[in-house]
C-alpha positions as CSV (number, residue, x, y, z in Angstrom):
1,M,28.6,13.3,-20.3
2,T,29.9,14.3,-23.7
3,E,28.0,16.7,-25.9
4,S,25.8,15.1,-28.5
5,P,27.3,15.1,-32.0
6,T,25.5,17.1,-34.6
7,V,23.0,15.0,-36.6
8,Q,21.9,16.3,-39.9
9,R,18.1,16.7,-39.9
10,P,16.3,14.8,-42.7
11,L,14.9,16.8,-45.5
12,D,11.2,17.4,-45.8
13,H,9.3,17.1,-49.1
14,H,10.2,20.7,-50.0
15,G,13.9,19.9,-49.7
16,G,14.3,22.0,-46.4
17,P,15.3,20.6,-43.0
18,R,12.6,18.9,-41.0
19,L,12.4,21.1,-37.9
20,R,10.4,18.7,-35.8
21,G,10.8,15.0,-35.2
22,L,14.6,14.9,-35.4
23,G,16.0,11.4,-34.8
24,A,17.3,11.3,-31.3
25,P,21.1,11.7,-31.1
26,P,23.0,8.7,-29.8
27,E,24.3,10.5,-26.8
28,P,22.1,12.2,-24.1
29,R,22.2,15.9,-23.6
30,A,24.8,17.3,-21.2
31,D,22.3,19.4,-19.2
32,K,21.5,18.1,-15.8
33,G,17.8,17.6,-14.9
34,R,15.9,19.9,-12.5
35,F,13.1,19.5,-10.0
36,R,10.5,22.2,-9.8
37,W,7.2,22.7,-8.1
38,L,4.1,21.8,-10.2
39,I,2.0,24.2,-8.1
40,D,3.9,27.1,-6.4
41,G,2.9,28.7,-3.1
42,L,1.3,25.8,-1.2
43,K,2.1,25.5,2.5
44,P,4.3,22.5,3.4
45,L,2.6,19.9,5.6
46,E,4.4,19.4,8.9
47,L,3.4,16.5,11.0
48,P,5.2,15.1,14.1
49,D,7.5,12.2,13.5
50,A,5.3,10.0,15.7
51,T,2.3,10.7,13.5
52,L,4.2,9.7,10.3
53,T,5.5,6.6,12.0
54,A,2.0,5.6,13.1
55,L,0.6,6.2,9.7
56,A,3.3,4.1,8.1
57,A,2.3,1.3,10.5
58,T,-1.2,1.3,9.1
59,M,0.1,0.8,5.5
60,V,1.2,-2.8,5.9
61,D,-0.9,-5.2,3.8
62,E,-0.8,-8.3,6.0
63,S,-2.8,-10.3,3.4
64,G,0.6,-10.6,1.6
65,G,-0.6,-10.7,-2.0
66,G,1.0,-14.1,-2.3
67,G,1.0,-16.6,-5.2
68,W,-1.5,-16.2,-8.0
69,S,-4.1,-19.0,-8.1
70,G,-5.7,-17.9,-11.3
71,Q,-8.7,-16.3,-9.5
72,P,-8.6,-12.6,-8.3
73,T,-9.2,-11.8,-4.7
74,A,-10.4,-8.6,-3.2
75,A,-6.7,-7.5,-2.8
76,D,-5.9,-8.0,-6.5
77,N,-6.1,-5.6,-9.4
78,P,-6.8,-7.7,-12.5
79,A,-7.2,-4.6,-14.6
80,L,-3.4,-4.1,-14.3
81,P,-1.2,-7.1,-15.1
82,A,1.8,-7.4,-12.7
83,G,4.4,-6.5,-15.3
84,Y,3.2,-2.9,-15.6
85,T,4.3,-2.4,-12.0
86,Y,7.9,-2.9,-13.2
87,L,7.5,-1.1,-16.5
88,A,6.4,1.9,-14.5
89,Q,9.5,1.5,-12.3
90,F,11.7,1.3,-15.4
91,V,10.2,4.5,-16.7
92,D,10.8,6.2,-13.4
93,H,14.5,5.2,-13.5
94,D,14.7,6.7,-17.0
95,I,13.5,10.2,-16.0
96,T,14.5,10.7,-12.3
97,F,17.4,9.9,-10.0
98,D,17.9,11.8,-6.8
99,S,21.0,10.1,-5.5
100,T,20.9,11.8,-2.1
101,S,17.4,10.7,-0.8
102,R,18.1,12.7,2.3
103,L,15.5,12.4,5.2
104,D,16.5,15.7,6.8
105,R,14.8,19.0,5.9
106,V,15.6,20.3,2.4
107,D,15.7,24.1,2.4
108,D,15.2,24.4,-1.4
109,A,13.6,21.4,-3.0
110,E,14.2,22.9,-6.5
111,A,17.9,22.9,-5.8
112,V,18.0,19.1,-5.6
113,S,19.8,17.6,-8.6
114,N,18.2,15.1,-10.9
115,F,20.9,12.8,-12.3
116,R,18.7,11.5,-15.1
117,T,17.7,13.6,-18.1
118,P,14.0,14.4,-17.7
119,R,13.2,12.9,-21.1
120,F,12.2,9.5,-22.4
121,D,15.6,9.0,-24.0
122,L,16.7,5.8,-22.3
123,D,19.9,7.2,-20.9
124,S,19.6,4.3,-18.4
125,I,20.2,2.0,-21.4
126,Y,22.5,4.1,-23.5
127,G,24.5,5.9,-20.8
128,G,26.6,8.6,-22.4
129,G,26.8,6.9,-25.8
130,P,29.6,4.7,-27.3
131,K,32.3,7.4,-26.7
132,A,31.4,8.4,-23.1
133,S,30.2,5.0,-21.9
134,P,32.2,2.4,-23.9
135,Y,31.7,-0.3,-21.3
136,L,28.0,-0.5,-22.4
137,Y,28.9,-1.3,-26.0
138,N,30.3,-4.2,-28.0
139,N,33.9,-3.4,-28.9
140,N,33.5,-5.5,-32.1
141,D,30.5,-3.6,-33.2
142,Q,29.8,-0.3,-31.4
143,A,26.3,0.0,-32.8
144,L,25.4,-2.9,-30.5
145,L,25.0,-2.9,-26.7
146,L,26.9,-5.4,-24.7
147,I,25.1,-8.6,-23.5
148,D,26.8,-11.3,-21.5
149,G,26.6,-15.0,-22.3
150,A,25.6,-17.0,-25.3
151,P,22.0,-17.4,-26.7
152,A,20.5,-20.7,-25.6
153,G,17.0,-20.6,-26.8
154,P,13.9,-18.4,-26.5
155,R,13.3,-15.9,-23.6
156,L,16.9,-14.7,-23.9
157,A,18.0,-18.0,-22.3
158,G,21.7,-18.0,-21.4
159,L,22.0,-14.2,-21.5
160,D,22.5,-11.7,-18.7
161,L,23.5,-8.1,-18.2
162,P,27.3,-7.7,-18.3
163,R,28.7,-7.7,-14.8
164,N,32.0,-7.0,-13.0
165,S,33.9,-9.5,-10.8
166,Q,31.5,-8.7,-7.9
167,E,28.5,-9.5,-10.0
168,R,27.3,-5.8,-10.2
169,A,25.6,-5.1,-13.5
170,L,27.5,-2.7,-15.9
171,I,24.5,-0.6,-16.9
172,G,23.5,3.0,-17.2
173,D,21.5,2.9,-13.9
174,P,22.4,0.6,-11.0
175,R,18.8,0.7,-9.7
176,N,17.8,-1.5,-12.7
177,D,19.6,-4.4,-11.0
178,V,17.9,-4.2,-7.6
179,H,15.7,-7.3,-8.3
180,V,15.6,-9.9,-11.1
181,I,12.3,-8.6,-12.6
182,I,13.7,-5.1,-13.3
183,S,17.1,-6.5,-14.4
184,Q,15.5,-8.8,-16.9
185,L,13.3,-6.0,-18.2
186,H,16.5,-3.9,-18.6
187,L,18.1,-6.9,-20.4
188,A,15.1,-7.1,-22.7
189,F,15.5,-3.4,-23.7
190,V,19.2,-4.0,-24.4
191,A,18.3,-7.0,-26.6
192,F,15.5,-4.9,-28.2
193,H,18.1,-2.3,-29.3
194,N,20.3,-4.9,-30.8
195,A,17.4,-6.5,-32.6
196,V,16.5,-3.0,-34.0
197,V,20.1,-2.5,-35.2
198,S,19.8,-5.8,-37.2
199,H,16.4,-4.8,-38.5
200,V,17.7,-1.4,-39.7
201,R,20.6,-3.1,-41.5
202,S,18.2,-5.3,-43.3
203,N,15.9,-2.3,-44.1
204,P,18.1,0.7,-44.9
205,A,15.0,2.7,-46.0
206,L,14.3,3.3,-42.3
207,R,17.2,5.7,-42.1
208,W,16.5,9.4,-42.3
209,G,19.0,11.6,-44.2
210,D,22.6,11.0,-43.0
211,E,21.6,9.1,-39.9
212,S,24.0,6.3,-39.1
213,E,22.6,2.8,-38.4
214,F,23.2,3.4,-34.7
215,Q,21.3,6.8,-34.8
216,T,18.4,5.3,-36.7
217,A,18.2,2.4,-34.2
218,C,18.3,4.8,-31.3
219,R,15.5,6.9,-32.8
220,L,13.3,3.8,-33.5
221,V,14.0,2.3,-30.1
222,R,13.1,5.5,-28.3
223,W,10.0,6.3,-30.3
224,H,8.6,2.8,-29.9
225,Y,9.4,3.0,-26.2
226,Q,7.7,6.4,-26.0
227,W,4.7,5.0,-27.8
228,I,4.5,2.2,-25.2
229,V,4.6,4.8,-22.4
230,L,1.9,7.0,-23.9
231,H,-0.4,4.4,-25.4
232,D,0.1,1.2,-23.3
233,L,1.3,2.1,-19.8
234,L,-0.3,5.5,-19.2
235,P,-3.9,4.6,-20.2
236,R,-3.7,1.6,-17.8
237,I,-2.6,3.8,-14.9
238,V,-4.7,6.9,-15.4
239,G,-7.5,5.7,-17.7
240,P,-7.9,6.4,-21.4
241,E,-10.3,9.3,-20.8
242,T,-7.6,11.2,-18.8
243,V,-5.0,10.6,-21.6
244,E,-7.5,11.9,-24.2
245,A,-8.3,15.0,-22.1
246,V,-4.6,15.9,-22.1
247,L,-3.3,14.6,-25.4
248,T,-5.0,15.0,-28.8
249,R,-3.9,14.4,-32.3
250,T,-5.2,16.4,-35.3
251,G,-4.0,15.1,-38.6
252,K,-0.3,14.6,-38.2
253,R,0.3,16.9,-35.2
254,Y,-0.1,16.3,-31.5
255,K,-1.5,18.9,-29.1
256,A,-1.3,18.8,-25.3
257,G,-3.9,20.5,-23.1
258,L,-1.6,21.0,-20.2
259,K,-2.9,23.0,-17.3
260,L,-0.5,21.9,-14.6
261,Y,2.8,21.1,-16.3
262,N,4.5,24.3,-17.6
263,L,6.2,24.1,-21.0
264,R,7.5,27.7,-20.7
265,F,10.7,26.8,-18.8
266,K,13.9,26.6,-20.8
267,A,14.2,22.8,-20.3
268,P,12.0,20.0,-19.2
269,Y,11.8,19.3,-15.5
270,I,10.4,16.8,-13.0
271,P,7.8,18.2,-10.7
272,I,8.5,17.6,-7.0
273,E,4.9,16.5,-6.3
274,F,5.2,14.0,-9.1
275,S,8.6,12.5,-8.1
276,A,8.0,12.4,-4.3
277,A,4.3,11.5,-4.3
278,A,2.2,11.0,-7.4
279,Y,4.5,8.6,-9.3
280,R,5.2,6.6,-6.2
281,F,1.9,4.8,-6.7
282,G,3.9,1.8,-7.9
283,H,4.8,0.8,-4.4
284,S,1.1,-0.1,-3.8
285,L,1.0,-2.4,-6.8
286,V,3.9,-4.7,-5.7
287,R,2.9,-8.3,-4.9
288,D,4.7,-9.9,-2.0
289,S,5.7,-12.8,-4.3
290,Y,5.6,-13.9,-7.9
291,V,5.7,-17.0,-10.0
292,L,8.4,-16.5,-12.6
293,N,8.1,-19.6,-14.8
294,S,6.5,-23.1,-15.2
295,S,9.7,-24.9,-14.0
296,N,9.5,-23.2,-10.6
297,P,5.7,-22.8,-9.9
298,S,6.1,-21.8,-6.3
299,P,5.8,-18.1,-5.7
300,L,9.0,-16.4,-4.6
301,P,9.2,-13.3,-2.5
302,L,10.5,-10.1,-4.0
303,F,12.7,-9.5,-0.9
304,S,12.9,-12.0,1.9
305,A,13.4,-10.7,5.5
306,D,15.5,-13.8,6.0
307,A,19.0,-12.8,4.8
308,G,19.6,-16.4,3.7
309,G,16.2,-17.0,2.1
310,T,15.5,-17.5,-1.6
311,D,14.0,-14.4,-3.1
312,L,14.2,-12.2,-6.2
313,R,16.8,-9.7,-5.1
314,G,19.3,-8.6,-7.6
315,F,23.0,-7.5,-7.8
316,R,24.0,-11.0,-8.8
317,R,24.3,-13.1,-11.9
318,L,20.9,-14.2,-13.1
319,P,20.2,-17.7,-12.0
320,E,18.7,-19.6,-14.9
321,P,15.9,-21.0,-12.7
322,L,14.7,-17.4,-12.2
323,R,14.4,-16.7,-16.0
324,I,11.1,-15.0,-16.5
325,E,8.3,-16.2,-18.7
326,W,6.9,-12.8,-19.5
327,E,3.5,-14.1,-20.4
328,R,3.1,-14.4,-16.6
329,F,3.5,-10.6,-16.4
330,F,2.2,-9.0,-19.6
331,P,-0.7,-9.9,-21.9
332,G,-0.1,-10.4,-25.6
333,L,3.1,-12.5,-25.6
334,D,1.2,-15.0,-27.7
335,G,0.9,-12.4,-30.4
336,A,-2.8,-11.7,-29.8
337,P,-3.8,-8.0,-29.9
338,V,-4.2,-6.4,-26.5
339,S,-5.7,-3.1,-25.3
340,P,-5.5,-1.2,-22.0
341,G,-8.6,-3.2,-20.9
342,T,-7.1,-6.6,-21.3
343,P,-7.2,-8.1,-17.7
344,A,-5.0,-10.6,-15.9
345,S,-6.3,-14.1,-15.9
346,G,-5.0,-17.7,-15.9
347,T,-1.3,-17.7,-15.4
348,L,-1.1,-13.9,-16.1
349,Q,-0.6,-12.4,-12.6
350,P,-2.3,-9.2,-11.6
351,S,-0.8,-6.3,-9.6
352,M,-2.2,-5.5,-6.2
353,R,-4.9,-2.9,-5.8
354,L,-4.0,0.7,-5.7
355,D,-4.7,1.6,-2.1
356,G,-3.0,2.8,1.1
357,R,-1.4,-0.6,1.8
358,L,2.0,-2.0,0.8
359,A,3.2,-5.6,0.6
360,P,5.1,-6.8,3.7
361,S,8.3,-7.2,1.7
362,L,8.3,-3.4,1.2
363,T,7.6,-2.7,4.9
364,H,9.8,-5.4,6.4
365,P,12.6,-5.8,3.8
366,P,15.9,-7.7,4.3
367,V,17.8,-7.3,7.5
368,D,20.9,-6.1,5.6
369,V,19.0,-2.9,4.6
370,D,19.7,0.2,6.8
371,E,17.1,0.2,9.6
372,Q,15.9,3.7,9.0
373,R,15.2,2.8,5.4
374,R,13.6,-0.6,5.8
375,S,10.0,0.5,5.5
376,I,9.3,2.1,2.1
377,A,6.1,3.6,3.6
378,L,8.1,5.3,6.3
379,L,10.8,6.4,3.9
380,N,8.3,7.9,1.5
381,L,6.4,9.8,4.2
382,F,9.5,11.2,5.8
383,R,11.1,12.1,2.4
384,G,7.9,13.9,1.3
385,Q,7.9,16.0,4.5
386,A,11.6,16.8,4.1
387,L,11.0,18.1,0.7
388,G,8.2,20.3,1.9
389,L,5.3,18.7,0.1
390,P,1.8,20.2,0.8
391,G,-1.0,18.2,2.4
392,G,-3.1,16.0,0.2
393,Q,-6.3,18.0,0.7
394,D,-4.6,21.4,-0.1
395,F,-3.0,19.9,-3.2
396,A,-6.3,18.4,-4.5
397,N,-8.0,21.8,-4.1
398,A,-5.2,23.5,-5.9
399,V,-5.3,21.0,-8.8
400,G,-9.0,21.6,-9.2
401,R,-8.5,25.4,-9.4
402,K,-5.7,25.0,-12.0
403,V,-7.6,22.5,-14.2
404,G,-10.8,24.5,-13.8
405,E,-12.8,21.4,-12.8
406,S,-14.6,20.5,-9.6
407,V,-12.5,18.0,-7.6
408,H,-13.9,15.7,-4.9
409,V,-11.6,16.2,-1.9
410,L,-11.5,13.1,0.3
411,T,-13.1,13.4,3.7
412,S,-11.5,12.2,6.9
413,D,-13.8,9.1,6.8
414,E,-12.7,8.3,3.3
415,L,-9.1,8.8,4.2
416,G,-9.4,6.8,7.4
417,Q,-7.3,9.5,9.1
418,P,-8.2,12.8,10.8
419,G,-6.9,16.1,9.7
420,P,-4.5,16.8,6.8
421,V,-2.5,13.9,5.4
422,P,0.7,13.5,3.4
423,L,0.3,13.9,-0.3
424,W,1.6,10.4,-1.2
425,F,-0.9,8.7,1.2
426,Y,-3.7,10.9,0.0
427,L,-3.2,10.0,-3.7
428,L,-3.1,6.3,-2.8
429,R,-6.4,6.5,-0.9
430,E,-7.9,8.6,-3.7
431,A,-7.0,5.7,-6.1
432,E,-8.7,3.3,-3.7
433,V,-11.8,5.4,-3.1
434,L,-12.4,7.1,-6.5
435,G,-10.3,4.9,-8.8
436,E,-11.8,1.7,-7.3
437,G,-8.3,0.4,-6.7
438,A,-7.8,-0.2,-10.4
439,R,-6.3,3.1,-11.5
440,L,-5.3,6.5,-10.0
441,G,-8.0,8.8,-8.9
442,P,-8.8,12.1,-10.6
443,V,-6.0,14.2,-9.0
444,G,-3.3,11.6,-9.2
445,A,-4.2,10.7,-12.7
446,R,-4.2,14.2,-14.0
447,V,-0.7,14.9,-12.4
448,V,0.8,11.7,-13.9
449,A,-0.7,12.2,-17.3
450,E,0.3,15.8,-17.6
451,V,3.9,15.2,-16.4
452,L,4.5,12.2,-18.7
453,I,2.9,13.9,-21.7
454,G,4.5,17.2,-20.8
455,L,8.0,15.6,-20.7
456,A,7.4,14.2,-24.2
457,M,6.1,17.5,-25.5
458,D,9.1,19.4,-24.0
459,D,11.6,17.2,-25.9
460,P,12.2,18.4,-29.5
461,S,13.3,14.9,-30.5
462,S,10.3,13.0,-29.1
463,L,7.7,11.4,-31.3
464,L,5.2,14.0,-30.1
465,Q,7.2,16.6,-32.0
466,D,7.2,14.7,-35.2
467,D,5.1,16.2,-38.0
468,T,4.9,13.3,-40.4
469,G,2.1,11.4,-38.6
470,W,4.5,8.7,-37.5
471,T,3.2,5.4,-36.1
472,P,5.2,2.4,-35.0
473,V,6.9,0.6,-37.9
474,L,8.3,-2.5,-36.2
475,P,6.4,-5.8,-36.4
476,S,3.5,-5.9,-33.9
477,A,0.3,-7.8,-33.2
478,T,-1.7,-4.8,-34.5
479,A,-0.2,-2.8,-37.4
480,G,0.5,0.8,-36.4
481,Q,0.4,0.0,-32.7
482,F,3.1,-1.2,-30.3
483,T,2.9,-2.6,-26.8
484,I,5.4,-3.8,-24.3
485,A,4.5,-7.4,-25.4
486,D,5.5,-6.5,-28.9
487,L,8.8,-5.2,-27.7
488,L,9.5,-8.3,-25.7
489,R,8.7,-10.5,-28.6
490,F,10.8,-8.5,-31.1
491,A,13.7,-8.6,-28.6
492,G,13.5,-12.4,-28.4
493,A,12.3,-12.4,-24.8
494,G,9.1,-14.1,-25.6
495,P,8.2,-17.8,-26.0
496,A,9.4,-19.7,-29.0
């Protein structure tokens, strides 16, 4: 990656440089991300391969979580609409990428490279910027990101990600093309950037100091995205009270009460316990099949075990019959205000419950997937042990000591397993037992909240480092707020 060009900081009301809240530079930093332990000194859990294999076998949700009838079942999580599963996946791809994913023992987990910058800077969208990643940008107007096709109506009809001759998407992170839900969400973010560029050109007062139109657009896109992560996604996953316990705002300044995530390192980092366990909660939320639009009302499997079957797998040009009606995945596409408490109902599909079970498509994926990696449950369990993760019970006790609060450590009866269990499995069961399957439990919630908020606090160009009292400025259902539904509507991905 190239080094970021120098951007002149805007002047404050005294005429001096604004030292906080610098508009994000158009090109990501050259430093490579790091993984570190959130809590040092815990003993790695070592279980026999046969024990992990047997545990993975118990994690198959044979109920399937099939098509949505409009009425929740005991397996559904109406508190979390289905789209947030994939927004969480998109965020994960923005901040972490371990390209090795080795299953053999790792001697030093902190030496594993993270090929994403551990910041909410959308390097998965912007790559290295127009100079280092020109294939992502429009040659005729390099302030714009490249989109393939011609507009053919609402919902970005007729448009797709740019692709090579083998139909692989030309994007900053290949994982965002693995299925048509994440690829269309990525497309919406690309379209959002381009819409913001147009908005900036029509509203030059949005520019700070000597920012170019592109730099202003990048700052606005990133800050609205960060707002969504902190104020829309995170409260739904961990609960508003956990967010409020970690992040407060006094006047125009934010303050983070971090007791786990350490801001004293020279650069932001991704905790190993977060990457390999706590933030892998999303696998439990995945439905086995989804209804994408009214023209194709039958639920389609995310991945079909039949290599010739019809499913939602990616790495191909987007078939128009698989164009998503986002109101089936997120609330608020009709322009009505939403809050973290807005549930799924009607045609809005819910996620599955947070628990220790995964949809069959994640435990029996397509036959063309490497046999050792076919079961996501098995892969996560073996990967966690290879990295040296502690047992769930030990980690829960350690979090309680660090936070200074009493923590309920799940019993063997509550876990449904004897003895110490892998951290990933423990946190999923905690969500089921203590979070009622609707959100993460106390330990998992605290870890996810501290890491996401800590990453934003550790970034000098994030909205949490702004000292002007900034709130979203783009059109939205509620002035001064911004949700993923607002982003989709502004990008042109919503209904007419």
